[in-house]
N, C-alpha and C positions, 0 to 999 in steps of 0.2 A: 409515521403514515398516513394521519388525518392530514397532516400539514403537506404531504407531497402530493396527496390528491387533490388538497384546496389549490394548490398553485398549477398543478398541472390543469387543471377543470377551468381556472381561471382564462387560462391563455387560450385553450382549446376549445371549450365548451363539452370537453370527455367525462364520459361519466367513469366511475371506480372501474367496473370493470373492462374498459379500455386501457386501464392505467398501465398494465405490462407490456402492450403491444405499441403505446407512446413512446416508451423510451425508448423502442425501435424505432419509429418513425422519424422520416426526414423532416417532416413539416408539421407539429403537434400545434396549428394554431387553427384561430375558426376562419369561416370564409372572409369575414372583412377583413381580417389582418390578413390572408392571402392576395386579397384583390390589391391591398395597399402595398404589399411587398412586390408585388409584379408591376404596378403604377411605377417603382420607385427603382428598378431593376431596367425598366424601360426607358426612363429617362437618364438612368445612368449610362446607358447604352447608346443613347441620341448625342446626350454629352460629349461620350466617347469619340461617337463618329464625326460629329462637327469638329471636335479638335483636332482630331487626326489630319483632316482637310489639310490643316493648316502646316503639317510637317514639309508639304510639298514646296512649299517656299514660306520656309521661318522666318523672323524677324534676324534684321542683320547683327541686331544688338545681343551680346552674351548673355546681359542680365534678364533681358524678356525671352531668350532661349530657354535660360534655366526655367524660368516660370511656366513656359510652355510646357518641357518636360514635366516641373511637378506638376501640372494640371493631368496631362495624361495620365502619369502613375497614381495620383489619387483618384482617377476615375476607372482604374483597369482591374476589372474583375479576374484577370487571369492569373495576378499577385497573389490570390488565395488558393486553398490547398483544392477546392471542388469547383475552382475557377466560375463561383457565382457571388462573389462578393467582394468589392472595391472598398478604399477606404470612405469612399463617399456615401457608403449604403449606412453608415451611422451620422455622416456629417453631410448634408446636402445644404445647397445655397438659398432656399425658399425657407429654411428654420433657422438662418443665422449660421449654417455650418453644424448644423447639432440633428437630433435623432427627427428623420423626416416622415416616421409613421406616427398618426396618432392614435390608432388602436394600440400599440403598442405603448406609446405614452402612457396613454389611458389606463393602462392595464398594468403591466409588468416594468416600466421604466424603465428596462435593460432591452438588450438585443441582442437577437441569436450569431452567432460566427457562422462560417462557412460551413461548419459541421451544425446543421440547424436545432440540434437538441442539443447544443452546449449556450449558456448564457454566461455572463461575466457578472459581477455584482453589483455594477455601477452603471448609471447612465453615462449618453454620451457628452462630453463637454464641450463647446464651440470650438472650432478651430480660427474665428475671427479673432483678430488681436493675440492670437496666442504668440508669435514670433515676437512679439514686443516684452514678454516677461524676460526678467534679467536671470542670467545663471543663479542657480540656486548657491545661497551664501549665508552663513551665520553672522547677523548684523548684532556686534557685541553690544551698542548703544541701546536696540532695543531689545537685546537679551532675546532674539527669534531668528528662524529662518526667512527668508527671504526669496520668492524667485523660482524655478524650475515650471515643469508641466504636469499634467495630470492631477486628479484630486489629491494623491498624496505624494506629488513633487517628485517621484521619482525620476522622471528625466529631468534630469540636475542639470544638462546642459552642460557638465564639466569636461566632457571628454570632446564634444564638438566646438564646444563654444555657444552652441546655438540649442536652449530646450526645446524648441520646436521639432528641428531636424531628429533629437533623440525621444520625442515620443512619437514620430514617425517610424522610429525602427522598433517600437512594441506589436503592435497588432499582430505583424504577417504572421509571427511564429509564436503568439502566444496561443493555444490551444482552444480556446473559447471565442476566437475573434477570427482571423484567416487561415490559423491552424496551420500553417507549413511545417515540416520537422526541423528546418536548417537555412538560415539566411541566405547560405548558397541557393536554395529551392528560388526564391526570389530573384536573385539575379540570375538563375539558367531561366527562368519564364521570360525576365524581362530581357535576354538577349535572345529571343523569339518574337518579338513583338514588332510592329512597324515604326516605331520609334527608335528605334536600334541605332540607326545611321545619325539621328542626330543627338542622343547620348554622346556617341561616341566623337561627333564633331566639337563637343562640350568639355567632356570629360576626360577625352584622349582614347587612341585605340585600343591602349592595354587594357579598357574597364571591360571587355568582353573574350579577351586573347586567355582564356581558360581551357585546360583540358579535363573533359566533362565526362565521368567513367560513364559505360554503357548502362548500366543500371539508373542514371540519375532521375529519369522519365518516373520509373517505377517509385523510386524512393520519395520523389517530389508529389507522389500522388495519392501518399499515404500521409492523414493526419497525424500530425503532433498530439502532444509532445514525445520526444524520440527518449527511448531507454536511459535510463540514468549510467549505465556502461557503457553507451556511445551515443556522446551529446551531440555528433556531428555524422550523422548517416552519410552526408555526401563524401565521399572519400578523396580528398582533394590532396596534390604535393604542397608542401609547404608556402612553393612560392603560389600557387593558384590558390590556397586559401587567404593568403594576404590581399591578392586581388581581387577576389571575391569580397573580403571584407570593405576593402576600401571603395569597392563599387555599390555595396551597400549602403555606405555611409554617403556616398554623393547621389543616390536615390533620395534618400532622407533629406540631404540638402535642397535637392530640388524640390521637394514638396513645401520644404519649409520656404523656399524663394517663393511658391507661388500662393502659399497662404500670407505671405506679407506683401504681395503685390496688392494694387489699389482694387483689383475685382473681387476681392476677399476681405480687406483690410481697410476700410475707404473713408472714414471719419465723414460719412454723408448721411446723419441723421438731422432729423429737425433740432435737435439738441446743438449739433455744429454749426447748423443754417442760423441758428437765432445768435450764438458765439459771434457768427460773423457779421450779424447785423442784418441779414437777409429775411429775417423769419420772427416773429413775435410768439412767446407762449399764450395759451387761452388761459382766463383768469384760474381756471383749477390746475394746470400743468403748471404756473407760477407756483401755487399754492405749493400743490408736493414737489415743487423744487425747494423752496422755503423750509418745507417739514425736512425734505431729504438732508440739507445741512444743518437745520438743527433738531427740533424735538424729536424727529426719529431717529438722530444719531445715525443715519446711514453711512454718510459720508466718513465717518470714524476708519470706516472699513473698505468701502467700495468709493476709494478717493475720485472726486472729481477734476484732481488735476493740482498744480502749484506751478512758482515760478520754474520755467523751465520744463515743465512736466507736459504729457500730453495728458486728457482727462480720460484716461483708461476705466475708472470705476472698479478700482481694486487694489490694494496696497500689497498683492502678491505674497502675503503673508498665510495663516492658516488659523481655521478657527471652528469650536465644535458650537453650533447652534443650538445642540440639544435636538437635531432631528430625528423624529420617530423612527424605528425598523419598519421597513417597507415590506410584509408578509408576502405581497405577490411578486416577489424576486424569485424567478424560476430557480436561482443558482441556491437556496435554500433544499432542494430537491437533489441539487448534484454531488449528494454527499454518497451515492452507491454507485459504483461501476456503469458507466453506460456500454454501447453495446459494442466497443472498440477496446473496455475497460478501464476507462479512464476517468478518475475521479477527479471532478474539478473542485470541490469543497469538501476539504476532509473533515471539517466540525460540523457538515451538516446541519442540521436545525438548530445549534445552538450557536453557530457563526454571527461573530461580531466584529463590523467593521471598525478596525484601530486607525484607519487613516495613517497620515504622516508616522505616527506613532508604529504603526506596523510595519510599515514599511522600512523605518529605521533601525527595527530590532530584527526582523526577519527575510528583509528584503519584499519582493511582489510575490506570491505564490503561481503566479500565471506566467508573467514575463518581467524584465527588469531589464530595461535599459541603461540603467546608470547604476555601477557599482555604490554601495551604502561607504562612504567617508567615515571610517572607524569612530573618526573623532567626534562626530554627530550621534554614535551612540549615547553619549550622556545625556541627550536629550530626548530619548525616549520617553520617561515619564511626564514630562511637560507638552509633549506632541501626540500622546495618545487621545482618540477620537475627534483631533482636527484635521478638518478637510481645507484644501486650496480656496481661499476667496477668489468666487470668480468674478469675470467681468461682467458686469451687467449691460454692455452693448449688446443691442439685438436682443435681448431679453424676452422679449413679446414678437419677435418676427416670426412670421408663420405665413402660410398658403391662403387662410381663410379666417374669416373669424370662429367658424365653428371646430378650427384643428385644435387638437389637442398639446400642449406642451406640460413636459414633466420638469420639475425642480430639486432641488437638492443633490448630493452626492448620488443616493439611492432612487431618486425619480420619486420620491415619496407624496410630495405635491402635485398638483394637478392644473395649477393656476396660479396667477401672479395675485391673486386676491387672495387666495389663498396661502401663500408663503408671507403675504406680508400682514393678513391676520396673525399668524402664528408669531412671527415677531413681536406685534403688540402683544398677545395675549398669550404667549406661552405659560407665565408664572401666575395668571389670573385666574384662567379657567380649571375646573377641576380635571382629574384625568377619567379617561372614557372607560366605562366599562364593557366588556366583549359585547361585539357587535351593537355597540351603541350610534343611535340613527346620528347623533349630534356630531361625531367625529368629524373634527375640520371647522365646527364654527361654534358649536357651546361646550365642545372639550377637546384634549390632546392625550394623547396616547405617550407613554412613558418615555425619557430619549432613549436611543439606540444603548447610547451609555453618557452615564453623567460626567466621565474623567474631562477634567479640563474645560467644563463648559462654560461658556461665555454668559457671565450672570450681569455684566456693568451696562451692554449695549443691545441686547436681548432680552425679551419676557415680559416687560410692562412699560411700555411705553405710553401707555395712558392716551392714545387716538381714539378717535372719534369713527363713528363709519364713515362719515364724510372726508375726514383725513383720510384713512386707508384709500378710499377710491380714489383722491388726489394724488396721493403717492403712485398708484397704481397707475392715474392718467400721464404721470411725469414719467414715469420707466417706460411706457409707449412711446417717447419722443427719442426714444436711443435705438431707436431701429433704422437701420442706414438704407439709402435708397430716399430718403424724401427730398421731393422738388420745390424749391420755394414758392414756386407759382401754384401747387395746389392750397399753396394757405389761404384758409376761408374764414 
């Protein structure tokens, strides 16, 4: 109970006496968080309005039409159960298409779903460069899994041939995200939107030629998950169910098309300008790049490319860097039924996130866009505790210098300097005592799990503070939107 009180108070500044009512509250947030949520929602509405204006005269190129559709879908709040949460709520342009709310990043690291009292167990990943991840596969030479999307690689891409598309299919029916009870509800909602004609011109008139039951609206207004004995509560004929599934795939493929567009995946950072001979690193940035490729060992996982490779700053494998548990995750408090009787976290306060190994062993408890290849179950032991190596592109993209970004699968780290310091000193500094004021600088908590922990590339890099700062300076050159004329 003490942990539950601490978590709720951390989010909303609530007293223990207000705990029970907080569970029923639509928004247990501090005033600062509510202001930021309102700002992001207004920004999403403005982007959607601007994008909808283009539907009247869409591009005559089908690829660009798909990109336009994908953007409309990404910024459409109506695709969530309470019509209040677009995909973009967790993936906004000003932060490199990851979490856009500084106060949530500073505290929880995780974001609320359409049902605002429900949170997931992880921080949002970036959408930029995600479509360039390969389909998840086993590389026998490396003895490892490579590719996919999501922290646990569960959007494998093996069904649609596109991990980013399969990733886009996760949030709509995830109870702690957009919260719909049935994929058919996403299709039903899309059929009522102003972009319907554009969708049908791209994907065909059959896309929404579905006989919707009279109670569809009622069903789709109820948050998921559906009951175990009725997993598809929208009662469609077999043919209509097939059409709805195909249209849902096309919605996801459209979103992936937008994510692959130059608007999202631009290769327009200072680093790219330096590669093109249009700019130069400062001495500190060059020092950081030399460290990145050498003493700091970053390039061994966050690869900056090779012959025939784009520099994506990931090798698409998974690793356990020993990240501590994040006690501010509201997910730990979701071990009891919420106001609708839903339990998101059946492990409660004892929850441990086992990442890729957890997915391979059990699927994902909240959503599973791709089925587990049973041949990979043999890899559970070697993948427990490991999370996908993220791209470092846009790792420091933020709307203002004081904006807080969260790092790590659970958002434990709150600055680039802090996570670089962790890579450098994880195995050097002592374990923190409870409420230790030196946490994150002169001590570290224990890892969430030590299974398969990376000990060869992380933990004792012997970097000076000056070298840590140089690494941060280099990582800041990976932010898209750099104009060579800005070089000073």
